[in-house]
C-alpha positions as CSV (number, residue, x, y, z in Angstrom):
1,M,28.4,2.1,30.9
2,T,24.8,2.4,32.3
3,T,21.9,1.2,30.2
4,T,18.2,1.7,30.1
5,T,15.2,0.3,28.4
6,V,13.4,2.6,26.0
7,A,9.7,2.5,25.9
8,P,8.6,1.1,22.6
9,P,6.4,3.2,20.3
10,S,2.7,2.9,21.2
11,G,0.2,1.3,18.9
12,A,-2.8,3.0,17.4
13,T,-4.4,5.6,19.8
14,P,-8.1,6.5,19.8
15,V,-7.3,9.6,17.8
16,D,-5.4,7.4,15.2
17,L,-8.5,5.1,15.0
18,V,-10.8,8.1,14.4
19,R,-8.5,9.5,11.7
20,G,-8.3,6.1,10.1
21,F,-12.1,5.7,10.0
22,L,-12.5,9.2,8.5
23,T,-9.7,8.6,6.0
24,G,-11.3,5.3,4.9
25,G,-14.7,7.0,4.7
26,V,-13.5,9.8,2.6
27,I,-11.6,7.5,0.3
28,G,-14.7,5.2,0.0
29,V,-17.0,8.1,-0.7
30,S,-14.7,9.8,-3.2
31,L,-13.8,6.7,-5.2
32,T,-17.4,5.4,-5.3
33,A,-18.7,8.8,-6.2
34,F,-16.1,9.1,-9.0
35,I,-17.1,5.7,-10.4
36,V,-20.9,6.4,-10.1
37,G,-20.4,9.8,-11.7
38,C,-18.7,8.2,-14.6
39,A,-21.4,5.5,-14.8
40,L,-24.2,8.0,-14.8
41,G,-22.4,10.7,-16.8
42,K,-22.7,13.3,-13.9
43,A,-19.8,15.7,-14.2
44,P,-20.6,17.5,-11.0
45,L,-20.4,14.3,-9.0
46,I,-17.0,13.5,-10.5
47,V,-15.7,17.0,-9.7
48,G,-17.2,16.8,-6.2
49,A,-15.4,13.5,-5.6
50,L,-12.0,14.9,-6.6
51,A,-12.7,18.1,-4.6
52,L,-13.6,16.1,-1.5
53,L,-10.3,14.3,-1.6
54,A,-8.4,17.6,-2.1
55,V,-10.2,19.3,0.8
56,Y,-9.7,16.4,3.2
57,G,-6.0,16.2,2.3
58,L,-5.6,19.9,3.0
59,L,-7.5,19.6,6.3
60,F,-5.4,16.5,7.3
61,F,-2.2,18.5,6.5
62,L,-3.4,21.5,8.5
63,A,-4.4,19.4,11.5
64,G,-0.9,17.9,11.7
65,A,0.8,21.3,11.4
66,P,1.0,22.0,15.2
67,R,2.5,18.6,15.9
68,R,5.1,19.0,13.1
69,A,5.9,22.5,14.5
70,R,6.5,21.0,18.0
71,E,8.7,18.3,16.6
72,A,10.7,20.8,14.5
73,A,11.2,23.0,17.6
74,L,13.1,20.1,19.3
75,A,16.7,19.8,18.0
76,P,17.6,16.2,17.3
77,R,20.0,14.6,19.6
78,T,23.3,13.2,18.1
79,A,25.0,10.2,19.6
80,L,27.3,7.3,18.8
81,A,26.0,3.8,18.1
82,L,27.4,0.4,17.8
83,I,26.1,-1.9,15.1
84,E,25.1,-5.2,16.8
85,E,23.4,-6.8,13.8
86,M,22.4,-5.9,10.3
87,E,20.4,-7.8,7.7
88,A,20.0,-6.6,4.1
89,K,17.0,-7.6,2.2
90,Q,17.7,-9.3,-1.1
91,G,16.8,-7.3,-4.2
92,E,18.1,-5.6,-7.3
93,E,17.6,-2.0,-6.1
94,T,20.2,0.7,-5.7
95,D,18.7,1.5,-2.2
96,V,18.5,-1.8,-0.2
97,P,16.2,-2.0,2.9
98,V,18.4,-3.0,5.8
99,R,17.3,-4.1,9.3
100,F,19.7,-2.7,11.9
101,E,20.1,-3.5,15.6
102,L,22.1,-0.9,17.4
103,T,23.4,0.0,20.9
104,V,23.0,3.8,21.1
105,A,25.2,5.5,23.6
106,P,24.2,9.2,24.3
107,E,26.6,11.4,26.1
108,D,24.2,12.4,28.9
109,A,21.9,9.5,29.1
110,P,22.1,5.7,29.6
111,A,22.7,3.5,26.5
112,F,19.8,1.6,25.0
113,R,19.3,-1.0,22.3
114,I,17.1,-0.3,19.2
115,R,16.0,-2.2,16.1
116,F,14.8,-0.4,13.0
117,S,14.9,-0.4,9.1
118,E,16.6,2.0,6.9
119,A,17.5,2.1,3.2
120,V,21.2,2.0,2.3
121,H,22.8,2.3,-1.1
122,A,24.1,-1.0,-2.3
123,S,27.6,0.3,-2.8
124,E,27.7,1.4,0.9
125,L,26.6,-1.9,2.5
126,P,30.2,-3.0,3.3
127,D,30.6,0.1,5.5
128,Y,27.8,-1.1,7.8
129,R,29.3,-4.3,9.1
130,P,28.5,-5.4,12.7
131,G,31.0,-3.9,15.3
132,R,31.3,-0.6,13.5
133,V,30.6,2.6,15.4
134,L,28.2,5.1,13.7
135,V,26.8,8.5,14.2
136,V,23.0,8.6,14.7
137,Q,20.3,11.2,15.4
138,Y,16.9,10.9,17.1
139,P,14.3,13.2,18.6
140,P,14.8,13.7,22.3
141,D,11.2,12.7,23.1
142,R,11.1,9.8,20.6
143,P,14.4,7.9,20.9
144,W,13.0,4.9,18.9
145,R,13.0,7.1,15.8
146,V,16.8,6.6,15.3
147,R,18.3,7.4,11.9
148,I,21.8,7.0,10.8
149,V,23.8,10.1,9.9
150,K,25.3,9.2,6.5
151,R,27.6,12.3,6.4
152,P,28.5,13.4,9.9
153,T,30.5,16.5,10.7
154,P,34.3,16.0,10.8
155,A,34.2,16.2,14.7
156,W,31.7,13.5,15.0
157,E,33.3,11.4,12.4
158,Q,36.6,11.6,14.3
159,R,34.9,10.6,17.5
160,A,33.2,7.6,15.9
161,A,36.5,6.5,14.5
162,G,38.2,6.2,17.9
163,A,35.2,5.3,20.0
164,A,34.7,2.0,21.8
165,I,31.1,1.2,22.9
166,D,30.0,-1.8,25.0
167,S,26.9,-3.7,23.9
168,A,23.7,-2.8,25.8
169,P,21.7,-5.8,27.1
170,G,18.7,-6.8,25.1
171,P,16.0,-7.1,24.1
172,A,16.1,-4.5,21.5
173,V,13.1,-2.1,21.1
174,A,11.4,-2.2,17.7
175,G,11.7,1.3,16.3
176,D,9.0,0.8,13.7
177,R,5.6,1.7,15.0
178,A,3.0,-1.0,14.5
179,E,-0.5,0.3,14.1
180,G,-2.0,-3.1,14.6
181,C,-5.1,-4.7,13.2
182,A,-7.5,-2.2,14.8
183,W,-6.3,0.7,12.6
184,G,-6.6,-1.4,9.5
185,F,-10.1,-2.6,10.5
186,V,-11.6,0.8,11.2
187,T,-10.1,2.2,8.0
188,L,-11.6,-0.6,6.0
189,L,-14.9,-0.2,7.8
190,G,-15.0,3.5,7.0
191,L,-14.1,2.8,3.4
192,L,-17.0,0.3,3.1
193,L,-19.5,2.5,4.8
194,G,-18.6,5.5,2.7
195,A,-18.9,3.4,-0.5
196,A,-22.2,1.9,0.6
197,A,-23.6,5.4,1.4
198,V,-22.9,6.7,-2.1
199,V,-24.4,3.5,-3.8
200,L,-27.5,3.7,-1.6
201,F,-28.0,7.4,-2.3
202,F,-27.9,6.8,-6.1
203,R,-29.4,3.4,-6.1
204,A,-32.5,4.5,-8.0
205,E,-30.5,5.9,-10.9
206,L,-28.0,3.0,-10.8
207,F,-30.4,0.1,-10.6
208,G,-33.8,1.6,-11.4
209,G,-33.5,4.0,-14.3
210,S,-36.3,6.1,-15.8
211,A,-39.4,4.7,-17.4
212,D,-38.2,5.6,-21.0
213,A,-34.7,4.4,-20.4
214,Q,-33.5,1.1,-21.8
215,P,-33.3,-1.4,-19.0
216,A,-29.8,-2.4,-18.0
217,P,-28.7,-5.9,-18.9
218,P,-29.3,-8.3,-16.0
219,E,-26.4,-9.5,-13.9
220,R,-24.9,-12.8,-15.1
221,S,-23.3,-15.2,-12.7
222,V,-21.5,-18.4,-13.8
223,S,-19.9,-21.0,-11.6
224,V,-17.5,-23.5,-13.1
225,T,-16.1,-26.4,-11.1
226,S,-13.1,-28.4,-12.4
227,S,-10.5,-30.7,-10.8
228,G,-11.9,-30.0,-7.3
229,T,-11.7,-26.2,-7.6
230,S,-14.5,-23.7,-8.4
231,T,-14.5,-20.4,-10.3
232,S,-17.3,-17.9,-10.0
233,V,-17.8,-15.2,-12.6
234,V,-20.2,-12.3,-12.1
235,I,-20.7,-9.6,-14.8
236,T,-22.8,-6.5,-14.8
237,S,-22.9,-3.5,-17.1
238,V,-20.5,-1.6,-14.9
239,S,-18.2,-4.2,-13.4
240,G,-17.1,-7.8,-13.5
241,T,-15.6,-10.1,-10.8
242,V,-14.0,-13.5,-10.9
243,S,-13.4,-15.4,-7.7
244,F,-11.5,-18.7,-7.3
245,G,-12.2,-21.4,-4.8
246,P,-9.7,-22.9,-2.3
247,G,-6.6,-24.3,-3.9
248,R,-6.3,-21.8,-6.7
249,S,-4.6,-18.4,-6.8
250,M,-4.5,-15.5,-9.3
251,L,-0.7,-15.9,-9.2
252,D,-0.9,-19.4,-10.7
253,R,0.5,-19.6,-14.2
254,G,-2.0,-18.2,-16.7
255,A,-4.8,-17.8,-14.0
256,L,-5.0,-14.0,-14.2
257,R,-5.0,-13.9,-18.0
258,E,-7.8,-16.6,-18.0
259,A,-9.8,-14.6,-15.5
260,V,-9.6,-11.4,-17.5
261,E,-10.5,-13.3,-20.7
262,S,-13.5,-14.9,-19.0
263,L,-14.9,-11.4,-18.4
264,S,-14.2,-10.4,-22.0
265,R,-16.1,-13.6,-23.2
266,G,-19.1,-12.8,-21.0
267,G,-18.2,-15.4,-18.4
268,D,-19.2,-18.6,-20.3
269,G,-16.9,-18.7,-23.3
270,G,-19.9,-18.3,-25.6
271,G,-18.7,-15.1,-27.2
272,D,-21.5,-13.0,-25.6
273,G,-19.7,-9.8,-26.5
274,D,-22.5,-7.4,-25.4
275,R,-22.4,-8.7,-21.8
276,G,-18.8,-9.2,-20.9
277,G,-17.6,-6.3,-22.9
278,D,-15.5,-8.0,-25.5
279,G,-12.8,-5.3,-26.0
280,K,-14.6,-3.1,-23.4
281,Q,-12.3,-0.6,-21.6
282,A,-11.7,-0.7,-17.9
283,L,-11.4,2.2,-15.4
284,T,-9.8,0.1,-12.7
285,V,-8.6,-3.5,-12.3
286,V,-8.0,-4.8,-8.8
287,V,-6.4,-8.2,-8.1
288,R,-6.2,-10.1,-4.8
289,E,-5.1,-13.7,-4.0
290,Q,-8.3,-15.3,-5.2
291,L,-10.4,-12.3,-6.5
292,L,-10.3,-10.2,-9.7
293,T,-12.5,-7.0,-9.9
294,V,-12.8,-4.9,-13.1
295,V,-14.7,-1.6,-13.2
296,F,-15.7,-1.0,-16.8
297,S,-15.8,2.4,-18.4
298,P,-19.4,3.4,-19.2
299,A,-20.3,3.8,-22.9
300,G,-20.3,7.4,-24.0
301,V,-18.2,8.7,-21.1
302,D,-14.8,10.2,-21.9
303,A,-12.7,8.7,-19.0
304,P,-9.1,7.6,-18.9
305,A,-9.6,3.8,-19.4
306,F,-7.5,0.9,-20.8
307,D,-8.0,-2.6,-22.2
308,P,-7.6,-5.0,-19.2
309,R,-6.2,-7.6,-21.6
310,S,-3.2,-5.4,-22.1
311,L,-1.9,-5.9,-18.6
312,P,1.6,-7.5,-18.3
313,F,0.2,-10.8,-16.9
314,D,3.6,-12.6,-17.0
315,R,5.1,-9.9,-14.7
316,V,2.4,-9.9,-12.0
317,P,3.8,-12.9,-10.0
318,A,7.3,-11.4,-10.0
319,L,6.0,-7.9,-9.0
320,V,4.0,-9.4,-6.1
321,E,7.0,-11.5,-5.0
322,E,9.3,-8.4,-5.2
323,A,6.8,-6.4,-3.0
324,R,6.7,-9.2,-0.5
325,T,10.5,-9.6,-0.1
326,T,12.2,-6.3,-0.8
327,L,10.1,-3.6,0.8
328,G,10.9,-4.4,4.5
329,V,7.5,-5.8,5.5
330,D,7.9,-8.6,8.1
331,S,5.7,-11.7,7.5
332,P,3.6,-10.2,4.7
333,Q,0.1,-11.6,4.9
334,T,-2.0,-9.9,2.2
335,W,-1.3,-8.4,-1.2
336,Q,-3.3,-6.3,-3.7
337,L,-2.6,-5.2,-7.2
338,S,-4.4,-2.3,-8.8
339,A,-4.1,-0.9,-12.3
340,E,-5.5,2.4,-13.6
341,R,-4.5,5.3,-15.9
342,L,-6.0,8.3,-14.2
343,T,-2.7,10.2,-14.7
344,G,-2.5,9.3,-18.4
345,A,-0.1,6.3,-18.5
346,L,-1.1,2.9,-17.2
347,T,0.1,2.6,-13.6
348,I,0.3,-0.7,-11.7
349,R,0.5,-0.5,-7.9
350,V,1.3,-3.6,-5.7
351,S,0.8,-3.2,-2.0
352,V,1.6,-5.7,0.8
353,A,0.7,-5.7,4.5
354,G,1.8,-7.7,7.4
355,S,2.9,-7.6,11.0
356,G,5.7,-5.2,10.0
357,G,3.3,-2.6,8.5
358,S,2.6,-2.0,4.8
359,A,4.5,-1.0,1.7
360,S,4.0,-0.7,-2.0
361,L,5.7,-0.4,-5.3
362,E,4.6,1.1,-8.7
363,A,5.3,-0.3,-12.2
364,D,4.5,1.0,-15.7
365,G,2.4,-0.8,-18.3
366,Q,5.3,-3.1,-19.1
367,G,5.6,-4.3,-15.5
368,V,8.9,-2.4,-15.0
369,V,9.2,-1.0,-11.4
370,V,9.5,2.8,-11.3
371,R,8.9,3.6,-7.7
372,R,9.1,1.9,-4.3
373,S,7.6,2.9,-0.9
374,P,9.3,0.7,1.7
375,A,7.8,0.0,5.1
376,R,8.7,2.6,7.8
């Protein structure tokens, strides 16, 4: 049996970087404009932010239509493949992320070795033991996008049952495309620049106000140091942040609840209810390893908000750990939790990113997972 080495999927191209920058910019502009519109009570700004997202999404879909048409015009190639290795991620899901390493043996081309991830129902895991011959499909021009055919035709199923395939020499090509750090950097840069542009444009109304308007309460910053660690609390009329110093994490027992309560107390435990917003509703809560950010709902604005103290604090460490270990992201490096109720019910989204790409899961207000988006 002859073998060949398949060229691995390329990283982010210049076109991908431009798209990433534009996507980040649109998200930054839309999200910031929505928050600013709520803060200033400007309905046109809120509607414009949502319309911008919708229009960009439509343009993004239309721009990719020719590529999808070309891909659809190419009939997928069917071949037999030998399972060299398989590794199932631990979890309690019905669909388990499994890392496969296969030797694919096309009829009219040399065999090649490929490594990729695919979700498999927990009850079917015994059927995918190493040494078994499977039926797979892949685009002729992108052989690294191999997918297992769960229900092959009787003819292919019969061929797989009686086939003997020799292992192709390694190393295996990774079938999951890695965008790399450049794509993430330009996307983040676009998001920050878009957000900054909106804030600068409305800076007079946000921070200046009219002559007859009541001045906004000044920003309050409190720094507390204990047991060698420091905590910084910054509160304004529209947002609050809590940042931990080295050696402390928001995932520590009781740390996130304490951080949220510190914003409710005004940052100093003195019961300054008019500053921290004791009982004040939040539009968005974002949690990272050592940083908590809460965007408060402006007074007098009818927006879908929630009490940040109602978050399922005890479930947060478990949700982050589940996202790190069960979504197929290799070597997860960063995580982020966001909570909002724009759709009506409180939604908690945990995303992780690492060398194997990014993935996310969603949970309800009780911390029960309702949706997963594994790494591809």
